[in-house]
N, CA, C and O of each residue as an XYZ file, in Angstrom:
356
protein
N     -77.185    109.119    -14.505
C     -77.698    108.813    -14.881
C     -78.954    107.795    -15.589
O     -79.683    107.947    -16.570
N     -78.829    106.887    -14.745
C     -79.453    106.080    -14.860
C     -81.082    106.910    -14.444
O     -82.203    106.788    -14.938
N     -80.687    107.533    -13.617
C     -82.051    108.159    -12.259
C     -83.350    108.719    -13.560
O     -84.382    108.357    -14.125
N     -82.150    110.073    -13.446
C     -82.195    111.417    -15.183
C     -83.352    110.102    -16.746
O     -84.317    110.418    -17.443
N     -82.585    108.763    -16.659
C     -83.458    108.766    -18.382
C     -84.356    108.000    -17.417
O     -85.340    108.634    -17.799
N     -84.936    107.074    -16.374
C     -85.948    107.282    -15.957
C     -87.256    108.045    -14.985
O     -88.262    107.617    -14.420
N     -86.477    109.683    -15.189
C     -87.276    110.434    -14.309
C     -88.019    110.907    -15.732
O     -89.040    111.590    -15.644
N     -87.336    110.424    -17.431
C     -88.078    110.908    -18.376
C     -88.730    109.913    -18.885
O     -89.743    109.915    -19.584
N     -88.023    108.969    -18.453
C     -89.396    107.587    -19.302
C     -91.279    108.305    -18.754
O     -92.315    108.564    -19.365
N     -90.873    108.360    -17.470
C     -92.134    108.636    -16.573
C     -92.571    110.055    -16.676
O     -93.573    110.340    -16.021
N     -91.765    111.409    -17.679
C     -92.191    112.154    -17.405
C     -93.087    112.308    -18.849
O     -94.053    113.037    -19.077
N     -92.192    111.064    -19.975
C     -93.426    110.702    -21.304
C     -94.056    110.212    -21.210
O     -94.944    110.379    -22.046
N     -94.352    108.865    -19.900
C     -95.499    107.931    -20.272
C     -96.609    109.489    -19.265
O     -97.727    109.722    -19.724
N     -96.170    110.244    -18.151
C     -97.426    111.134    -17.740
C     -98.180    111.733    -19.087
O     -99.390    111.720    -19.315
N     -97.466    112.087    -19.642
C     -97.828    112.960    -20.462
C     -98.449    112.636    -21.551
O     -98.824    113.441    -22.403
N     -98.659    110.859    -21.601
C     -99.464    110.262    -23.411
C    -101.080    109.987    -22.026
O    -102.249    109.804    -22.368
N    -100.580    110.050    -20.620
C    -101.956    109.387    -20.232
C    -103.000    110.817    -19.646
O    -104.230    110.773    -19.665
N    -102.101    112.153    -19.098
C    -103.046    113.333    -19.223
C    -103.284    113.736    -20.192
O    -102.487    114.187    -21.014
N    -104.494    113.646    -20.284
C    -106.068    114.740    -20.811
C    -106.136    115.988    -20.588
O    -106.761    116.107    -19.534
N    -105.855    116.968    -20.971
C    -106.306    117.912    -21.077
C    -107.600    118.595    -21.548
O    -108.127    118.634    -22.659
N    -107.979    119.164    -20.267
C    -109.793    120.006    -20.308
C    -109.409    120.471    -21.603
O    -108.324    120.137    -22.079
N    -110.248    121.251    -22.245
C    -111.095    122.273    -23.811
C    -109.322    123.410    -23.213
O    -108.178    123.272    -23.648
N    -110.136    124.983    -21.513
C    -109.643    125.563    -21.383
C    -108.039    125.541    -21.440
O    -107.135    126.210    -21.941
N    -108.205    124.323    -20.592
C    -106.087    123.930    -20.792
C    -105.324    124.321    -22.297
O    -104.760    125.342    -22.691
N    -105.589    123.034    -22.903
C    -105.432    122.329    -23.806
C    -104.971    124.036    -25.257
O    -104.078    124.321    -26.055
N    -106.522    124.739    -24.668
C    -106.056    126.771    -25.788
C    -105.288    127.322    -24.629
O    -105.021    128.456    -25.027
N    -104.800    127.207    -23.498
C    -103.820    128.280    -22.743
C    -102.319    127.168    -23.775
O    -101.453    127.548    -24.564
N    -102.553    126.219    -23.401
C    -101.353    125.964    -23.693
C    -100.934    126.224    -25.718
O     -99.764    126.388    -26.064
N    -101.740    126.213    -26.445
C    -101.306    126.421    -27.519
C    -101.609    127.875    -27.820
O    -101.367    128.350    -28.930
N    -102.121    128.558    -26.865
C    -101.209    129.743    -27.150
C    -100.480    130.541    -27.115
O    -100.209    130.947    -25.985
N     -99.893    131.084    -28.095
C     -98.486    130.843    -28.291
C     -98.834    132.707    -29.792
O     -98.557    132.416    -30.956
N     -99.335    134.186    -29.569
C     -99.157    135.222    -29.832
C     -99.636    135.934    -28.670
O    -100.788    136.332    -28.501
N     -98.686    136.057    -27.904
C     -98.122    137.342    -27.340
C     -98.627    136.590    -24.921
O     -98.704    135.536    -24.290
N     -98.731    137.626    -24.760
C     -98.483    136.867    -22.923
C     -99.325    136.408    -23.093
O     -99.862    136.456    -24.199
N    -100.046    135.464    -21.634
C    -101.013    134.790    -21.242
C    -100.582    135.123    -19.536
O     -99.540    135.466    -18.977
N    -102.656    134.672    -18.864
C    -101.894    134.986    -17.906
C    -102.526    133.587    -17.642
O    -103.120    133.007    -18.550
N    -102.399    133.049    -16.414
C    -103.114    131.760    -15.991
C    -103.711    131.940    -14.725
O    -102.977    132.425    -13.864
N    -105.343    131.552    -14.283
C    -105.547    131.992    -12.595
C    -106.855    130.381    -13.120
O    -107.333    129.935    -14.163
N    -106.910    130.065    -11.688
C    -107.311    128.113    -11.387
C    -107.524    128.041    -10.215
O    -106.583    127.784     -9.464
N    -108.247    128.155     -9.932
C    -107.878    127.255     -8.546
C    -106.654    126.268     -7.966
O    -105.572    126.242     -8.554
N    -106.840    125.658     -7.067
C    -105.702    124.392     -6.341
C    -105.862    123.205     -6.654
O    -106.251    122.317     -5.895
N    -105.628    123.115     -7.584
C    -105.136    121.691     -8.025
C    -105.759    121.847     -8.993
O    -106.283    120.755     -9.214
N    -106.232    122.974    -10.214
C    -106.890    122.800    -11.366
C    -105.464    122.473    -12.651
O    -105.765    122.510    -13.844
N    -104.217    122.219    -12.298
C    -103.131    122.210    -13.376
C    -102.867    123.088    -13.835
O    -102.593    123.057    -15.034
N    -102.801    124.721    -12.866
C    -101.948    125.662    -13.990
C    -100.724    125.164    -13.947
O    -100.013    125.813    -14.713
N     -99.926    124.012    -13.220
C     -98.425    123.908    -13.563
C     -98.253    123.490    -14.597
O     -97.268    123.766    -15.281
N     -99.483    122.481    -15.051
C     -99.372    121.834    -15.985
C     -99.552    122.449    -17.311
O     -99.076    122.067    -18.380
N    -100.331    123.484    -17.070
C    -100.702    123.951    -18.728
C     -99.259    124.710    -19.031
O     -98.655    124.429    -20.066
N     -98.605    125.897    -17.886
C     -97.564    126.572    -17.668
C     -96.474    125.725    -18.816
O     -96.232    126.011    -19.989
N     -95.879    124.437    -17.848
C     -95.350    123.360    -18.040
C     -95.129    123.137    -19.780
O     -94.180    122.984    -20.550
N     -96.882    123.237    -19.873
C     -96.129    122.878    -21.435
C     -96.633    123.319    -22.857
O     -96.698    122.899    -24.012
N     -97.100    124.925    -21.732
C     -96.932    125.881    -22.710
C     -95.703    126.398    -22.984
O     -95.591    127.043    -24.027
N     -94.610    126.236    -22.169
C     -93.041    126.873    -22.070
C     -92.743    125.866    -22.880
O     -92.486    126.258    -24.019
N     -92.662    124.408    -22.690
C     -92.141    123.635    -23.588
C     -92.523    123.525    -24.953
O     -91.762    123.116    -25.830
N     -94.202    124.044    -25.218
C     -93.921    124.477    -26.704
C     -93.525    125.846    -27.147
O     -92.966    125.184    -28.022
N     -93.338    126.718    -27.337
C     -93.409    127.979    -27.342
C     -90.844    127.652    -27.509
O     -90.078    128.282    -28.238
N     -90.621    126.926    -26.872
C     -89.752    126.629    -27.500
C     -89.152    125.531    -28.592
O     -88.273    125.845    -29.395
N     -89.669    124.357    -28.531
C     -89.901    122.867    -28.706
C     -90.323    123.161    -30.350
O     -89.846    122.720    -31.395
N     -91.497    124.161    -30.062
C     -92.274    123.913    -32.050
C     -92.344    125.452    -32.441
O     -92.535    125.870    -33.583
N     -92.156    126.235    -31.286
C     -92.433    128.070    -31.792
C     -91.106    128.911    -32.233
O     -90.974    129.956    -32.869
N     -89.793    127.638    -31.374
C     -88.580    128.239    -31.650
C     -88.558    129.657    -30.200
O     -87.825    130.453    -29.612
N     -89.016    129.487    -30.231
C     -88.689    130.503    -28.616
C     -88.220    130.578    -28.504
O     -87.857    129.427    -28.260
N     -86.694    131.695    -28.257
C     -85.653    131.520    -27.068
C     -85.897    131.040    -25.929
O     -87.001    130.499    -25.862
N     -85.161    131.025    -24.802
C     -86.004    130.122    -24.077
C     -85.421    131.852    -22.523
O     -85.814    132.136    -21.391
N     -84.704    132.263    -23.191
C     -84.214    133.113    -22.250
C     -85.242    134.924    -22.723
O     -84.964    136.054    -22.321
N     -86.089    134.605    -23.420
C     -87.431    136.366    -23.564
C     -88.594    135.292    -22.713
O     -89.631    135.955    -22.698
N     -88.810    134.228    -22.157
C     -88.981    133.636    -21.639
C     -89.684    133.311    -20.015
O     -89.189    132.528    -19.204
N     -91.189    134.281    -19.760
C     -91.475    134.782    -17.918
C     -92.061    134.283    -18.425
O     -92.468    134.218    -19.585
N     -92.277    133.473    -16.826
C     -92.842    132.838    -15.507
C     -92.994    133.257    -14.805
O     -92.213    132.805    -13.968
N     -93.679    134.126    -14.314
C     -94.555    134.866    -12.840
C     -95.369    133.511    -11.616
O     -96.538    133.653    -11.257
N     -95.116    133.154    -11.475
C     -96.249    132.474     -9.999
C     -95.067    133.008     -8.306
O     -93.900    133.289     -8.034
N     -96.625    132.831     -7.540
C     -96.245    133.077     -5.989
C     -95.956    132.549     -5.322
O     -95.617    132.913     -4.196
N     -95.988    130.862     -5.999
C     -95.555    129.371     -5.160
C     -94.623    129.136     -4.990
O     -94.317    128.438     -5.957
N     -93.825    129.214     -4.383
C     -92.084    128.129     -4.398
C     -92.996    127.392     -4.803
O     -93.373    127.856     -5.879
N     -93.775    126.170     -4.449
C     -93.783    124.829     -4.837
C     -94.181    124.744     -5.903
O     -94.318    123.530     -6.054
N     -94.686    125.561     -7.419
C     -94.973    125.236     -8.560
C     -93.515    126.070     -9.349
O     -92.954    125.962    -10.439
N     -93.282    127.052     -7.916
C     -91.012    127.637     -9.140
C     -90.530    125.427     -9.268
O     -90.341    124.890    -10.359
N     -90.482    124.925     -8.394
C     -89.806    124.210     -8.072
C     -90.065    123.037     -9.176
O     -89.240    122.473     -9.895
N     -91.621    122.832     -9.068
C     -92.083    121.386     -9.479
C     -92.514    122.182    -11.217
O     -93.236    121.434    -11.877
N     -92.270    123.080    -11.693
C     -92.277    123.970    -13.061
C     -90.553    124.089    -13.086
O     -90.150    123.169    -12.374
N     -90.098    124.391    -13.297
C     -88.433    123.813    -12.854
C     -88.283    122.413    -13.782
O     -88.204    122.371    -15.009
N     -88.269    121.325    -12.879
C     -87.952    120.283    -12.786
C     -89.457    119.824    -14.210
O     -88.946    119.178    -15.125
N     -90.004    119.909    -14.289
C     -90.657    119.208    -14.615
C     -90.342    119.481    -16.523
O     -90.597    118.775    -17.498
N     -89.412    121.407    -16.313
C     -88.646    121.571    -17.746
C     -87.500    121.295    -18.621
O     -87.134    121.439    -19.788
N     -86.966    120.658    -17.075
C     -85.427    120.320    -16.763
C     -85.985    119.450    -17.369
O     -86.244    119.788    -18.524
N     -86.465    117.907    -16.953
C     -86.875    116.630    -17.351
C     -87.135    116.397    -18.593
O     -86.356    115.857    -19.378
N     -88.971    117.047    -19.009
C     -89.380    116.678    -20.649
C     -87.963    117.176    -21.797
O     -87.712    116.615    -22.863
N     -87.471    117.940    -21.413
C     -86.550    119.167    -22.611
C     -85.243    118.479    -22.330
O     -84.745    118.274    -23.437
N     -84.363    117.976    -21.300
C     -83.395    116.905    -21.582
C     -83.053    116.013    -22.568
O     -82.115    115.234    -22.397
């Protein structure tokens, strides 16, 4: 349990330190309908998707069962799942 709490604290601190680009913030704030994120390696796609899903659930009241995220990378799936779990738990 202690490890889980430390992970939450680290995630919150990272979120406070991380500044999103204008384009990333537009994508995170998009709530009207589907969205596709296309960008090169290391551009922050997983971060954008994770923050958008979190916002949809926590601030827009969207049922998580109604959200579909598709990625073509097993690493992105694992990372996004971990980030969502630790930031909403």
